[in-house]
C-alpha distance (Angstrom), angle and dihedral (degrees) to the residues before:
residue distance angle dihedral
M1 . . .
P2 3.85 . .
Q3 3.80 88.9 .
R4 3.80 90.6 52.5
Q5 3.79 90.9 48.7
N6 3.79 89.3 50.4
K7 3.81 90.2 53.3
I8 3.80 91.7 50.6
A9 3.80 91.3 47.7
H10 3.78 90.4 47.6
F11 3.81 91.6 49.8
W12 3.79 90.9 49.5
Q13 3.80 91.3 50.2
E14 3.80 89.4 49.2
L15 3.83 90.5 52.2
K16 3.77 89.9 52.7
R17 3.81 93.1 43.9
R18 3.78 91.3 52.9
R19 3.86 89.0 44.7
V20 3.79 91.9 -123.6
V21 3.82 89.2 137.1
H22 3.81 90.0 55.5
V23 3.78 91.8 50.0
I24 3.82 92.5 48.9
T25 3.81 91.4 50.8
V26 3.81 94.5 47.8
Y27 3.82 92.7 43.1
A28 3.82 92.3 50.7
S29 3.79 91.8 47.9
A30 3.79 93.6 48.8
S31 3.81 90.0 47.4
F32 3.81 91.5 52.2
V33 3.79 91.0 50.7
L34 3.81 93.7 48.0
I35 3.81 93.8 48.2
E36 3.82 92.7 47.9
L37 3.81 90.3 47.2
V38 3.80 93.1 52.1
N39 3.83 92.5 45.4
N40 3.80 91.2 52.5
L41 3.81 95.4 45.3
T42 3.82 100.1 42.0
E43 3.81 96.3 87.0
P44 3.85 101.0 36.1
L45 3.82 91.7 49.1
N46 3.84 95.1 36.1
L47 3.81 90.6 -123.7
P48 3.81 118.8 172.9
D49 3.80 112.3 -79.2
K50 3.81 90.8 -131.1
L51 3.81 93.3 57.0
A52 3.83 93.6 92.1
T53 3.82 91.0 49.8
I54 3.80 91.6 49.4
L55 3.81 90.5 49.0
V56 3.82 92.0 51.7
V57 3.82 90.8 50.3
V58 3.83 92.1 48.8
L59 3.81 93.0 47.5
A60 3.80 91.9 46.8
A61 3.80 90.7 50.2
G62 3.80 91.2 47.7
F63 3.81 94.6 50.9
P64 3.86 97.4 77.3
L65 3.80 89.6 45.6
A66 3.81 91.3 52.3
V67 3.82 90.8 49.9
I68 3.83 92.8 48.4
L69 3.81 92.6 48.3
A70 3.82 90.6 47.2
W71 3.80 89.7 52.7
I72 3.80 94.4 49.5
Y73 3.81 102.4 36.2
D74 3.77 136.3 40.1
L75 3.79 131.4 -157.0
T76 3.82 109.6 -130.0
P77 3.80 134.2 168.5
E78 3.81 86.5 -99.6
G79 3.83 91.3 54.8
I80 3.79 135.0 -99.9
E81 3.79 112.3 -16.7
K82 3.77 135.3 173.9
T83 3.80 109.5 -100.1
K84 3.78 113.0 -111.0
A85 3.77 119.8 -123.2
A86 3.78 117.7 -103.5
V87 3.84 92.7 -109.5
E88 3.78 90.7 57.0
S89 3.76 91.5 57.9
E90 3.80 96.7 47.3
G91 3.77 112.6 121.6
T92 3.77 91.7 15.8
E93 3.76 126.9 106.3
K94 3.74 112.5 -79.6
A95 3.77 108.8 -102.0
K96 3.74 113.6 -112.7
V97 3.77 120.8 -129.8
P98 3.83 107.3 -116.2
N99 3.79 114.7 -111.8
A100 3.81 90.6 -120.6
W101 3.81 90.7 60.5
R102 3.79 91.4 46.9
I103 3.82 92.8 50.6
A104 3.81 92.7 45.1
T105 3.80 90.5 50.4
Y106 3.80 94.5 48.9
V107 3.81 93.1 45.7
S108 3.81 91.0 47.6
F109 3.79 91.3 50.6
V110 3.81 91.2 51.2
V111 3.83 91.1 47.9
I112 3.81 92.4 51.2
V113 3.80 92.9 48.2
G114 3.81 90.4 46.4
L115 3.80 94.4 50.1
V116 3.79 93.3 46.1
T117 3.81 91.0 48.8
L118 3.80 91.5 47.0
N119 3.79 91.9 51.7
I120 3.80 92.6 47.4
V121 3.81 95.5 45.8
G122 3.79 94.5 37.3
G123 3.79 91.6 45.3
S124 3.78 90.7 67.0
K125 3.81 88.5 61.9
Q126 3.77 96.3 47.6
L127 3.76 120.5 117.1
R128 3.78 115.3 -92.4
A129 3.78 130.9 -157.8
G130 3.79 109.3 -83.0
D131 3.81 95.6 23.9
I132 3.80 90.2 107.1
Q133 3.78 115.2 43.6
S134 3.80 100.9 153.1
L135 3.79 134.4 42.9
V136 3.79 135.7 -169.4
I137 3.81 116.7 -155.6
L138 3.78 104.1 -152.5
P139 3.84 120.1 -141.3
F140 3.79 110.6 -81.5
D141 3.82 116.6 -104.9
N142 3.80 114.2 -127.2
F143 3.81 107.3 -140.2
T144 3.80 95.4 159.8
G145 3.81 91.9 100.8
D146 3.82 91.4 -124.2
D147 3.81 115.5 103.5
Q148 3.81 90.1 -171.5
L149 3.79 87.2 73.2
D150 3.81 92.2 62.1
F151 3.82 89.5 101.7
F152 3.80 89.8 59.1
V153 3.80 93.6 45.8
S154 3.81 90.1 49.4
G155 3.80 90.5 48.2
M156 3.81 92.2 52.3
H157 3.81 89.1 50.8
A158 3.81 91.0 53.0
S159 3.81 92.2 45.5
L160 3.80 94.3 52.3
I161 3.81 91.2 47.6
G162 3.80 88.3 50.8
D163 3.80 92.7 50.6
M164 3.80 95.1 43.7
G165 3.79 90.3 45.0
Q166 3.79 90.8 65.7
L167 3.80 91.8 66.8
G168 3.78 105.6 105.1
G169 3.81 94.1 -156.7
L170 3.80 96.7 56.3
Q171 3.79 131.1 59.0
V172 3.81 109.2 -140.3
K173 3.78 117.4 -164.1
S174 3.80 115.0 -122.9
R175 3.78 124.3 -100.6
T176 3.79 89.7 -114.9
S177 3.80 91.3 55.9
S178 3.79 92.3 46.4
N179 3.80 94.8 47.4
A180 3.81 91.3 50.0
F181 3.82 88.9 76.5
K182 3.80 97.3 45.4
N183 3.81 113.9 131.8
M184 3.82 92.0 -2.3
G185 3.79 93.9 121.1
M186 3.81 93.9 -125.7
T187 3.79 122.5 147.3
I188 3.80 120.9 -114.7
P189 3.84 93.6 -108.1
E190 3.83 89.4 50.9
I191 3.81 92.7 51.1
A192 3.80 91.9 44.4
S193 3.80 90.5 49.5
E194 3.81 91.9 51.5
L195 3.81 91.3 50.4
G196 3.79 97.5 36.9
A197 3.82 92.5 -120.6
D198 3.80 124.3 156.6
A199 3.81 94.2 -156.4
A200 3.79 140.2 17.7
L201 3.80 132.6 -150.5
E202 3.81 119.9 -146.7
T203 3.80 118.6 -164.2
A204 3.79 130.3 -171.4
V205 3.81 120.6 -166.7
M206 3.81 104.9 -147.6
C207 3.80 101.7 172.9
L208 3.77 132.7 11.4
G209 3.78 121.4 -177.0
D210 3.77 128.7 88.2
T211 3.80 82.9 -27.7
I212 3.81 125.9 48.9
C213 3.82 121.0 -148.5
L214 3.79 117.8 -165.2
Q215 3.80 133.0 177.4
F216 3.81 119.1 -160.2
R217 3.79 133.1 -166.1
L218 3.80 121.1 -177.0
V219 3.79 114.4 -162.6
S220 3.79 130.4 -171.6
T221 3.79 112.0 -137.6
T222 3.80 97.3 -171.6
G223 3.80 102.6 111.8
D224 3.79 111.5 -33.5
E225 3.81 118.0 20.2
E226 3.80 100.3 -100.8
Q227 3.78 124.5 -175.9
L228 3.79 108.1 -129.6
W229 3.78 102.4 175.2
V230 3.79 140.7 0.9
A231 3.77 126.5 -175.2
D232 3.77 143.5 161.4
Y233 3.79 120.7 -143.0
R234 3.79 127.7 -167.7
E235 3.80 115.0 -177.0
E236 3.79 140.9 158.4
K237 3.79 111.2 -101.7
S238 3.80 90.9 -121.5
Q239 3.82 87.4 63.3
I240 3.80 95.6 51.2
L241 3.83 94.5 111.6
N242 3.80 90.3 55.0
L243 3.80 88.5 46.5
Y244 3.82 90.8 57.1
N245 3.80 89.0 51.9
R246 3.80 92.8 49.9
I247 3.79 92.0 49.5
T248 3.81 92.1 46.8
K249 3.81 91.8 51.6
Q250 3.80 92.0 46.2
I251 3.80 94.1 50.6
A252 3.81 90.8 46.4
E253 3.79 88.4 53.6
E254 3.80 93.2 47.5
V255 3.82 93.9 51.8
M256 3.82 90.3 40.4
V257 3.79 97.9 -118.8
E258 3.80 112.2 160.4
L259 3.80 112.7 -132.1
S260 3.78 121.2 -138.4
G261 3.79 121.6 -127.3
N262 3.81 91.7 -102.5
E263 3.80 91.5 48.3
K264 3.80 91.7 51.4
R265 3.80 91.1 48.0
R266 3.80 92.4 50.1
L267 3.81 93.9 46.8
D268 3.82 92.5 46.6
K269 3.79 91.4 53.3
M270 3.81 109.7 111.7
Q271 3.79 117.0 -140.8
T272 3.78 136.0 162.3
V273 3.79 130.7 -161.8
D274 3.79 133.6 -159.5
K275 3.81 106.6 -102.2
E276 3.81 93.5 -136.0
A277 3.79 90.1 49.2
Y278 3.80 90.1 52.4
D279 3.82 91.7 50.0
A280 3.80 91.4 49.7
Y281 3.80 92.4 46.9
L282 3.81 93.2 52.6
R283 3.81 90.8 48.9
G284 3.80 89.8 50.9
Y285 3.82 90.1 46.2
E286 3.80 91.4 55.8
L287 3.82 92.7 46.0
W288 3.81 100.7 48.2
K289 3.81 89.3 63.9
N290 3.82 86.3 68.8
P291 3.85 110.7 70.7
G292 3.80 89.3 -154.2
K293 3.81 93.1 59.7
L294 3.79 102.1 47.0
D295 3.82 93.6 116.6
E296 3.79 90.7 52.7
A297 3.80 89.9 47.6
I298 3.81 90.0 53.8
E299 3.81 90.1 52.5
Y300 3.80 92.5 55.1
L301 3.81 93.0 44.0
N302 3.81 90.7 50.8
L303 3.80 88.4 49.9
A304 3.80 89.1 53.3
I305 3.81 89.8 51.8
K306 3.80 90.6 49.2
K307 3.82 91.3 52.3
D308 3.81 95.3 43.8
P309 3.84 112.1 14.4
D310 3.83 93.4 176.8
W311 3.81 96.9 57.6
A312 3.81 113.0 101.3
P313 3.87 106.4 -154.6
P314 3.86 97.6 73.1
Y315 3.82 90.2 55.0
A316 3.80 90.1 50.3
G317 3.80 88.7 47.1
I318 3.79 91.7 55.3
A319 3.82 89.4 48.0
Q320 3.80 88.9 54.2
V321 3.81 91.8 49.6
W322 3.81 89.3 53.7
I323 3.81 89.5 49.4
I324 3.81 89.2 54.5
R325 3.80 89.9 49.0
L326 3.79 89.5 52.3
Q327 3.79 92.5 48.5
F328 3.80 91.5 51.4
G329 3.80 92.5 44.4
I330 3.80 92.3 -119.9
V331 3.83 94.1 135.8
E332 3.78 137.0 32.7
P333 3.84 110.7 -87.3
S334 3.79 93.4 -125.2
V335 3.82 92.2 52.7
G336 3.80 93.6 43.4
R337 3.80 94.4 49.2
Q338 3.79 91.6 49.9
M339 3.82 92.6 51.6
V340 3.80 93.6 45.2
H341 3.82 92.8 51.6
E342 3.81 92.3 44.5
Y343 3.80 95.3 53.8
I344 3.79 98.7 38.1
N345 3.81 91.0 49.8
R346 3.79 90.1 50.5
A347 3.82 90.5 51.3
V348 3.80 91.2 52.7
E349 3.82 91.8 47.0
L350 3.80 89.2 56.7
D351 3.81 95.7 41.6
P352 3.83 117.9 18.3
D353 3.83 87.9 -173.9
F354 3.80 93.3 55.2
R355 3.80 102.5 148.9
G356 3.82 98.1 -146.6
F357 3.80 96.6 53.1
Y358 3.80 99.3 98.6
F359 3.81 92.7 40.7
L360 3.81 92.0 54.9
S361 3.80 91.2 40.2
G362 3.79 88.8 54.1
I363 3.79 90.7 54.1
I364 3.81 91.6 46.6
S365 3.81 93.4 48.6
T366 3.79 93.2 46.6
W367 3.79 105.9 38.7
T368 3.80 105.0 22.5
D369 3.81 104.5 30.0
W370 3.85 93.9 29.4
N371 3.80 89.5 -137.4
W372 3.80 101.3 140.2
E373 3.80 95.6 175.8
E374 3.79 92.0 55.0
G375 3.80 89.8 43.2
E376 3.80 91.0 55.2
K377 3.82 91.3 50.2
N378 3.79 91.3 51.5
F379 3.81 94.5 47.7
L380 3.80 91.5 48.8
K381 3.83 89.9 50.6
A382 3.82 89.9 49.2
I383 3.81 90.9 51.6
A384 3.82 92.0 46.2
I385 3.82 90.7 53.1
N386 3.79 93.6 44.0
P387 3.82 112.3 20.6
N388 3.81 88.9 -178.6
D389 3.82 94.6 57.3
V390 3.80 100.6 120.9
M391 3.81 94.9 -178.7
S392 3.80 92.5 56.1
R393 3.79 89.6 52.2
I394 3.81 92.3 47.9
Y395 3.80 93.9 49.8
Y396 3.80 91.1 43.8
A397 3.80 90.1 51.9
H398 3.81 88.3 50.0
L399 3.80 89.7 52.6
L400 3.81 91.2 52.8
M401 3.81 93.9 51.2
């Protein structure tokens, strides 16, 4: 046993003599710093998500090489030299460790201790699953310099709320609630407090042409206002539907909401849209909310269909316009019902996952077919698919009255 202990002690002394211990300490410290740097810069600079993993693999692979080189070679004032064996240095003056190595070792040790402490102490303040259960998506800010694009900015706001609202694990405040605080000069915590939201999403539209530039800031409003996520996105307008999906998945990840299998499948679905069709659809969307501009809304929705015949939302939009016409008694019931069924069926043919199907079907069943039982089934399905769908809840409440 004493002989074994002597061997271990001798090996340890040899590691120190060859400055392997110094190299390990400095290498570990530098690795910590690099990994932390990449983790903190990945989102702001839109770096690849796998970059941190690649860096860890490279540093891990380089560690044995650094140890081997430290064992074989030594850095001296005369340059890099092969380390002499222990027997060659017997009887000679014990080599002193250069001050540079000592300082580097001490600094590295302090850095490692500091980073470990920071991660342990800071980790207790990190967001946990369930901390954020509700979100308000604030009205988008139009920084393009063109007020005529407000319709598009408003439409993007509504679309993102619609997409986020389909996440079963997160309550998303309605567009009406969010817009109620527009231009009121209230702080984010004040708005969140009024709406009972745990987090808020700010969005700035920086450019809007063939390319869309968006800046996002996600803020936790539980306790101190804490920035959870910031990101810049630049995407071709034809890819805007995929952009909504990417943003939805990213926010869900940041607030630690677990996605269901169906939610993952829907958000992973790739889809493009003709940019002129999307413009026309958003114009029609803004107009059909005004009963006096339904004809104009139909014109824009038909233009969207002409530009992109395989995109479902314009067909559903036309169906909704016909529902409004029926509700206001503008058209004969038989004509209106036929048009509503024709367009809503076409929308579902193109997109079986179309999110507004059961909502519109509920309206059709209740107020055109006078089938209240079927209407209730459809509204309940709409609410189950999108628990945050305020309009489905309002119409369902109307049905129950």
